[in-house]
N, C-alpha and C positions, 0 to 999 in steps of 0.2 A: 596631504588629504588624499581621500582613496579616488581614483579615477571612476568617472562616470560612464557607465556602458550605454553607448549609443545604440537606439532603434534604427534597426534597419526596415524599407517597406520591401513588400514582396517581388519590387522588381530589381533590387539591389543589384544581383549579379548581371543586368541587361544595360545598366551603367556602365557598370566595370567594362564590359564587353563593348560598350559604345565610346569607351575611353574619358569617360565624366571624371570632372574634378570634383570630389567630394568633399563636403565641409560638414562641420556640425552646426545644425540649426534647431532650435527648440527640442533640444534632445535627442534628435534624428540625425543619421548620416545622408545628407541629402546631394543631389547635383547642381552645383552651382552653375557649371557651364559645360557645354562638350565642344564644339569649335569655337566658341567665343560668344561673349554675350552679344557684341554689335551685330554679327552674323546671326545670332538666334532671335534677336530683336527683329531684325529686318525680314528674315523668311516668316515670321506671325504677321508683320504688317503686307507683306507681299504674296505671300502662300498660305504655309500652314505651320503651327510648331505643335509638338506633341510633349505634355507636362506631365509629370509624376507628381501628383498633390496627395499624395495616401498617406501624407502626415498629418493633414486636418483632421480633427475628429467629428465622429458620426455619434449623435445619439436619438435613439429613437424614443418615440414616447406613444403610449398606447392606453386603451381602454376609454370608457366612454365620456371621461372626463378630459381626455386628452387636449380637445382644441381649447375649453375653458383655461385649462394649466398655462397652456404656452401662449395664451392671447395674455394672460394676466402678468408672464413674467417677460413679456416682450413690447415693444413699442408700438410695432405694426399692428393690422388688423388681421389676426388669423381666421376670425370669425367670417370674414368675409372672403377668405381665400376661397376658390373653388378646389376642387380634387383635381390633381394635376397643375396646382399652380404652385408657383416658387415665388417667394418674396423674402427682400433684402430687410432687415431689424436689427434692431438691439436689444440687449438683456442690460438692464439700469440697477445701480444702488436704489435705495431709498432717498439718497440725497442727490439722485440726476447725474450722479458718474457713470460712465460707462463700463461695464463690465467684460463685454465682448459686444462685437458685429457679427452676424450669423446669418447663414440662410435656412429660412423655411420653409421644406415641401409638405405640402398635404398630399398623402397618398391615401390610396383608398382605404388601407388598413390601421395606418400610423401616420403620425407626424416625425418626419427626420429633419434633425438640426444639424446642419454642418459649422462645426465651431471651429476656432483659430485654435492649432496645435498645442501652442502653449496655455490655451486656457481652458484645456479640455476637463480635467480633475475639478478645475474653480467652478467651471459654468455647470458641470453635472453635481455638485454638491449644491450648489445654489438652487437647481431647479427641484431635486429631490427634497429638500427642506420645505418645500412648498407644495410637494405634491399628495394628493388626498391618496387614501388607502387603495382605492380602485385603480389607480393611474398608475402604470410602471413605466421607470424611466431607466431606459437600459444603455450601457454604454459598448456602443457597435465598433468601436473604432480599429481593435485589432482585427476584426472579423472582416470589413470592407475595405476596400482600395479604391482610390478616386484617380481619374486619368482626365487630364482636358488636351481636348483637341480645339486648339485658335486658330483662327486666319480667315481671308477671304474663302479659301478653297476647302474648310471644313465640310459643309454641307457636301461636296462632290465627294470627299474623301469617305466620308461614312456612310454614304449611299453607295461607292464602289464595295466597301467592307460588310455589307449585307444589312446596313441599318437604315434602310428608305424608310422605314416604316416611323422612324425620329425625325427625319429632315424636313416634316412639314410643321414641326413643335413651332408655336409663337416664342419669342423672346420670354423669360424668365417664366416657363411652362416645361413641364417634365411628364416623361411617360415612362410605365413598366412594360418591359418587353425583354427581347434575347438580344446578345450581340456574342459573335463568335460562338454561337451555339450554348450561352448561358445567360441566367437571368440578369438582369441589369435596370439600373433607373438612370434614364438618359435626360439630362436636363439642358435647354437651349440657354446657359448662363455662362459667364465667365469672368475672368479678373484682367483683360488685356486690351478692352476697348473694340475688340474686334466680333465679328460672329464665331459663334463656336459653341462647342458642346462639353459636358462634362459625365462621366460615365462613372457610374459607381455600382462596382459587383463584387462578390465575395473574394476577398484576398488570395485565395490560392487559384482564381481563374484570372486573376488579373495578367499574367502573361500572354496570356492566350489573347486577350484583349489588345492589349499593348502590341503584341508581335501582328495581329492582324490589321491595325489600323498603319503602323509603320508600313507594313508591305503594301498596302492600299495606297497610302499617301507618296510612295516614293516618287512614282510617276510626276504627281503634282508637286512635288518640289517641298513635302513637310520634311521637317527637320527636329529632331530630339530636342529640347530647350529647356533648361535650368532655371533655378530660382533668381539668377542674376539678371536674365529677360525678363522675367516674369515682373521684376521690382520694375524696370526701366519701363516697360510697357503701362503698368497700371501708374505710373507717377506721371507719366503723358496724359493719362485721361485723369488724375486728379481723383483715383481712387485711394479711398485710406487706408492705411497699414496700422494695424493695432498695436499698441505699445510703441507708435512713433508718432502720429498724427492724433490719434484717440486714444484713450486710458480712462481712469477711474477718476482722473483730476478734469476731466472735460467732460461738457454735456452735451447732447445733440445739438442745440440751437448755435452755439458758439463752434463749434465744426463744421456747421453746414448740412448739417443732418437732420433738420426739422421736417423735413418729407416723410422721413420714416415713423415718426410721431404721431397717432390718432389721437388728440386730446380729446375727442368726442368719445372714445370707449369711457364707461362707467369707471371703471378702475385697472391699473395696471402700476407694478411696481414703479416707483418714482415720479408717477403722474403729480404729486401734489408738490414735490420740489420744481418739478419742469413749469406748473401753473405758476409758481412763484419768479421762477425764472424767466417767464415769457413777460411778465407783467413790470418785472423791473428793467429788462433788456438785459443784452450781452455788454461787458465790459472791453472783451475781445473776441477777434474771428481769426478765422485759420484763414488764412491766403494763400494762392499762387502767385509766385512772382517768376520773371524771366531776367537772368542777367544781361545787361545792357553791353558789358565788354565780352571778353573771351572765358573769365572765370567761371567755374562750377562750384555752386553752392553744396554744400556737403551734409549731413547729418550731424547737429552738434553745433555748427558753426554759428556764432554769435548775430544776433540780428539787431538793428538799429532802426526805429520809427522816429520820424518828425525831431530828428537828433538826440533821442533817449533810446536806452537797452529796452530791446523789446522782445527778451526771450531768446530763444534758438532755432534754426534750422529744422523742423521736423523730418522732412524726408529733401532729398534732393540727389542731383547727379545731373549727366549730361543727356541730354531728350534727342535721340538719334533722329527721330523724324523731325523734329524741332530745329535741329541743327545749334541748340542754345544751352547753355546752362538753364537748367530750371530748378524751382523747389517750393517748397511750402512750410508755412510758420504762423503762428499767432501773433499778431500786431495787437494795440490799442484799437477800438471798434474807431476811432475817429479818424484813426490813419489806414481804413482797411478799405479804401474807395479803387475799384479798378481806375487804372490810369497815374495813380499815384506812386512813390516809389518807397523802399527801403535799402538799407546798407546790411550788407553781408561780410562780416570779417572772415576774409579768405585767405588766410594763414597770415595774418598780421596787416592785411592790406582792406579797407573798407573799399566795398566794390558796389555800384548802385543796381538794382533792380527793380523792375517795372510790376507792379502789380497788374493782375490781368483776371478777366471774369470768366468763368467757367472753364474748361479743360485746357491743355495747352493744344491738343490736335483733336479732331472731331471724330468722338466713337461711330463705329462702323456698326454697331450692333443690328442683328435681324428685327425686323420690327413685326 
């Protein structure tokens, strides 16, 4: 079979210079770690980390019908989102299965969707198929880069870098302005459970932004961070990972994402299926669990609940802040109550784990 050429972000040379370990991810060559996953995880929890997330897809929707179109293809209420607002939302199939989870930015002249790297082409085609002639749906993924500054020192680092105009943003709000002398969209969002910002700039300007933030953040303990720490950080606060915890076979209610669904909207793709699902009740639920012993649940490990097979671990690993093995997976609804137990097949040994409510560690996002 022919080899697939991996795509590199505009910051690839900087990752190499920093000694990053690079791995294939969703068709991209991405840094998995620099100094080490544990060190990078701790840096984000105690100071700050800087992530290159330029592999994420960006889709711009323009035209008079842009708001109506995005409102129709996503579950949350774009019509209720003010200019400068950001929301987490879902794209659904007509049967209620999740095509992707996305961030929706309502900007002055367009709607910007940030989508998962592996789903960009699929999402783009899905939205274009439903777009009226007066709405343009544009793939900006190669034209734009995205970096994430995350951690309790993020706001001070951004201010030191000349981004003080953005540090007053509320959580899940964005502003258009300039950073490192270049036009940028900066949002107070992230995937770590910490305060932080995501900076969207033209790809050719990404290096200037990265260098400025690294220089400004060094005295405050900023570290470059890779996808490994990003995964352990998001797992500790139980943020779903598409392809693991949610996909086209799961619906928002069983995944615990019913809060993203605005059933009061008159119409959106998948609404009828969700109405039926809500009436019938869910047969399974995505739960979080903490290992009672020293075992580490891993993705794909088999689960048992109530003494019966119950699928597998969708996300799992060691939670550095928790100090224990943690994981998520779907179990029958009757066995999903917090305080109950599941068993995880950890390399041939069935290990007990306690089901917990909510995140494994308390998010410290800006209010």
